[in-house]
N, C-alpha and C positions, 0 to 999 in steps of 0.2 A: 504494500500500500504506500502510495506517495505521501510524504509528510511535507507540508508547506509551512514556512516559518518566516513570513514577511509582515511584520507589524507596520502599520502606517505611521512611520516616524521618519524624520530626516536625520541621517547620521551626520553628526558634525565631527569631522576628522580633526583630531588634535594635532597641533604643530609639533608636539613631542613625538608623535607616531610617525609622521612623515617629515623626517628631519630636513630633507631637501627643500621643504616648503617654508621653512622658518623665515620669518621676516625680522631681521635685526633692526630694531628701531633706533639703536644707539648709533647714529651716523650724523655727519656734518651736513649732509644734503638736505635741503628744504623739503619737509614732508609733502608739501603741495606739489613740488616738482617730481618727487619720487613717485607719487601717486600717478602722475601723468606718464612718466618715463617707464614705469614698470607695468602699469595696468591701463594706460591710455585714457584715463578719465580726469576731468576737472569738474568741480562743483562751485556754484556761486551761492552766496547767502543774500542776494539782493531780491528776496521774495518774502512776502508776509507769511505768517503761520496760518494754518487752517483750523486753529482752535483759539479760544479766548481764555486767557489766564485770569484768575480771580485777582491776582496782584497786578501791579503795573510794570512788572519786570519785562524787559524787551524780549521778543521772540521772533525768530526768522526761520524760514525754511531753506535747507540746503538742497538745491536742485542741480542735476547734471547740466553743465553748460557746454561740455565738449566730450565726445567719445571717439577716440581714434579708430579708424576703420580697420586697422590690423590687430586690434586688441581682442582679448577674450571677452571683454564686456560687450563689444560690438557684436561678436559672434553670438553671444547669449541674447541679443535683442535689445540691450540697453541703448537709449538714444538721448540726445539733447532734449531737455524738458521733462525727463523722467525723474521720479523720486522713489526711494525705496527704503524699507526698514534697515537695509544694510548701511545707509548713510545717515548721519545725524541730521535732525531737522524736521520740519513740517509740523511737529508737535513739541518741539523742545525750546526751552528757554535758553538764552545765551549764557552759557557758563564757562566756555572755553574760547580760546582764539581759533581762528580758522585753521592755523597750522596744527593745533592740538586736535581739532576735529579730523584733520587729514591723517594724523597718526592713528586715531581711532579706526578710521576706515582701512588703513593699511593693515592694522592688526586683525580687523574683522575679516578682511579678504583672505589673509593668511590662514585663518581658522576655517572659514566657510567656503572656500573657493570650489569645493566639490560638493556643495549642498545647495538645496533649492533656495532661491531668493525671489521674493514677491516685489513687484514694482508697479507703478501707476503713472499716468500722465498727470503732471501737477496741474496743468491748466483746467482739466476736468474737475479735479478735487477743489480747486479754488472757486470755480464757477458754482459748484454745489454749495460751498461754504457761503458764498455771497448771496445765494438764493435761499439760504436757510435749510440746507440739506441735513440729512440724518448724520449721527456720529460715524456710522459705517461708511457713508459716502464721502466724508471729508477726511478720512484717514485711509492709509494704504494697508488695510488688513484683509484677511481672507473673506470677510463679509462684503467687501467693496465689489460690486458687480463689474467694475471696470478694471479691477486689478488683474495682473497676469503673473505667471510663475516662470522663472527661468533657472538656469544653473550656471553659476560662475565656474569656470574651469571645464565646462562641458566639452569644449573642443579638445582639451588635453585628455580628458577621460576617454572620449570616443576614439581619439587617435591612438591612445595606448592600447585600448582593447582591440581596435581594428574594425570598428563598425560605425555607422551613422543610423540613428533612429528617427522615425517620424513621431508626431505627438502621441500616437497610439502604441508606441513601443515596437513597431515593425522595422526590421532591418532593411534599410534602403540601399546601402552600399557596404562593401567588404574589402578590407586591405589584406593582401597576401604577400609574405607571411605575416601573421599576427596571432595573438592569443585566440582571437575569435575564429580565424580560419583553421588554426591547429585544432581547436575544439570541435570543428565541424559545423559551426554556425553557417547558415545559408541565407542569401537574400530572400526576404519574404517571411523568415521566421519571426515570431512575435513573442516578446517577453511576457511572462506570466506573473501576475500578482496573486499569490495563492493559487487557487484552481482556475482563475479567470484572467483574461487580458486586462491591462490597465484601463480604467474608465476615463482618465483624463491625463493631461500633461504632467500634473503634479505627481501622480503615482508613477508615470513613466520615468521621471527624473529620480524618484526614490529608487526604482529598480536599477536604473543606470548606475547610480551611486553604489548600490549593493554589488552590482556586477564588477565595478571597478575595484572595490575593496577586496572582493574575492580574488581577482587576478593578482593584485600587488601584495596580498597578505597571505592568502590561503592556498591558492592554486587549484581551485575547483570551480565549478560553474553554477548555473541556475537552470530553471525549467523554462522551456520555450514551447510554443505551439507551432506545429508544422503539419499542414494538411489536415487539421482537425485532431491530430494526435499529440499528446504531451510527451516531450522528450527531455532528457537531462543532458546538458552540454558540459563536458569537463574540459577546462582550460588549464594550461600550465601556469605555474607561479612565475611571474615576470615582474621584477621590481621596476620602479620608475628609473628611466635612464638605460635600462637593459633592452635588448632585442630578443625576439623569440627565435629559437633554433628551428629552422625549416624541417629538420629531420623529425620533429615532433608531430608532423602532419599525420592524420589518421589515414589508414588504408582506404582507398577509393574502391568501392565494390560495384560491380555491374548489377543490374536489376536481378538477374538470376542468382548471383552470389548473395545479394542482400536478402533474397527470399530464404535462402538456406540459413544464413546467420541470424535471421529473425527468430529462428526456432530456439536459439540459446537463451538461457536465463538472463534477465536484464543486468544482474549484478556482475556477470563475467563477460558479457558480450563485447563491451569496448576493449577489454584486455585481449580476448581471443581474436578479435578482428585485427588488432594491431599485430598479433603474432602471425596471423595468416599472411599478411602483407610483408612480413619481415621487418616491420617497423619496431625494432626492439627498444629504441629510445622512447617511443610512444607507449610501448607496453610497460616500460618502467614507470612512466607517469601514471598510467591507468592502474597499475598495481598499487602505487602509493595512494591514489584516490580511494581505491577499494579498502585499504587498511586504515586510512584516515577515518572513513565512515565507521569501520568496525571499532577503532580506538575510541571514538566519541562515546561509546557505550561502556567503556572500561572505568575502573577505579581511578587510573592515572588521569583520565580526562576530567573526572569529577574533582580531583584535587587541584586542578588548574596549575597556577604558577608557583605553588608551594615547592620547597626543596624536594620533598618526596615525589610530588607530581612531576617536577622537572626531571628527576632521575628516572622515573618510570617511563616518561616520554622519550628520553634519550635512548634507553634500552630498547624500547619498542621501535624507534626509528632505525637503530642498528640492525635489529632482527629483520625489519622490512627490507632494508637495503641488501641483506644477505640472501633472502629467499628468492626463489624463481618459480614459485607456485608449483613446486614439485609434487605435492599431494594431488594437485589437479591433473597432472600427467597420469598418475596411478588411477585416479577416478575415471579418466577418459579411456585408458587402456582396458579397464575392467568392464566398463559399459559397452565398449566396442566388442569385446569378447562375447558378451551376452547377447549382443544385437546381430552381428554379422560374422562372428568368429575371428580367426586370425588371418583370414584372406590369403592363405598360402605362404605367409611370411615365415622365416625361421622362428622357432619357438624355444622357450626355456621352460623347463618343468620346475614348478615351485611346490615343494612338499610342505605339508602342514598337518597339525594334529587337531582333530575335531573332538572336543571334550563336552560330554553331556553332564550337567550338574543338576542335582535335585536340591531345591531350596525350600525350607520351611520358615515362613514368616507370619507375622500377625496381621499383615495387610496394611499396616501403617508405616512401614519402612524398617521395622525392627526384625532382623533375621535371627531366628532361633537356632537354625543349624543348616549346614550345607554338606552334601556328600557327592562324590564323583560317581556317576552311574556307569560311564564307559568312556574309553579313549580309543579313537580310531585314526590310524595313519591314512592320510589322503594326499592327493596332489592334483594339480591342474596345469595345463600348458597355456602359455600366453606369449604373444609376440615378444620376441627377445629384446626389442628396443624398449619396451615398457617394463620389462621384468625387474630391473634394479629399483625402479620407483615403487613398484608394487611391494617388493620385499621390504623396502625402507618404511613404507607406510603401514606394514603389518595388516594389510587388508586381503581378504580372499574373495570378497564380493563388494560391489560398489555401495557407497553410502547413499541413503535416500536423497540427500541434498543434491540438486541439479541433475540427478540421474535421468529423469524424464526429458529435460531439455536437451541434454547431450545425446540421448537416444534419438529424439526427433531430428536433431541436427545431422547425425550420421545417416539416418534414413533419407532425409531430404537431399543430402549431398549425393546420394546414389550408391552408398555402401562401398564394397571392395574395389570397384572399378572407378571410383570417383577421383578425378584430378584435384578437386577441391580438398578432399581429405588427405591425399598424398602431399600436397603442398603444405597444408596446415600441420600435419604430423612432422614433416621434415623440419619446418621452422620452429615448432614447439620444442623439439628435441635440441635444435641448435641453440635456442634461447637459453637452455639450461647451462650452456658453457659460455654465455655472453658475459 
């Protein structure tokens, strides 16, 4: 069952988390000029406020007077004459100098540049104010029907992920290579907010922010809608300033191959698809995603950043790096044996002892006694290529987990004469030495 975890909140990324985004305010450069040089915006305080203060203290609105065309702010849709909660003013008394307000804006952008920002046309707010408009109409809040939402840093976020989205969260363009292309995102895919597509731009930007955080921090993806079907896209961990390794691209399947691989369980399909195409770098990524999800259910994950949690996490990471999903090779070999046999390949005989034990218990878990009824020496023949993995796993029959999916996969591929199975098995065994 798919679990969705997307609360309707805007993540404010701290500047301590993204060190490269820190804005050092201790500088000799005039904050007003820095604001223009770094972010392409200027604001003016030559505008009245859209509220009346009880006291006679002066109040002015700080409205954008210039937005440079090559700036992130311009890309985000901010223009001359706009006012926003990001900028001091429109409901503020004069308590600081214009330079001090510019410093506030610099800091606010450094913190919020990857979060949603609401903005309004000041002229409309002022007109409503002068005509006796409601408090919602004379302020730039979410209840103002003329307000709009944008995202400072949207260009940077989209460029790093490798996609562009329309207001409904639909992918309209794709950069190759990029985390998005490596993850298998396609033009026309639509981001999902919970089980449904975003209902407005505000939620789309929330999900874009989540997608960005996942790429630069976690290295996994989100859920998309493609052709009416929900898919999970896994993307590599790519820090800001780094580029994606094109070798991480997923195997491209033909329609007939895709039909075969669709029979595999969702949990292991991305990994085995990468194996099939010999994309071992991608297989490593998918393996880590698989174990990351499994780790989230462990004690180490619950302990978080504590010393014990950190030690458990480090040990887990080391174990993940060392494994090559060898038990899955054994599982595949045993399922294939039970489905189509050894297909004429050289075999290895594996002996084992079948022990029958009689157990007397109270039915609540307490065992009163156990006694061995019989021991019988048996053996079975299995494809010699899979024999070492079967012996190591101490299995004589496949485990229930994934058995049905692997069996359907083998049958859909065509059994013993299948070129798909031959390529898959050769690469899966080669990966064990990767």
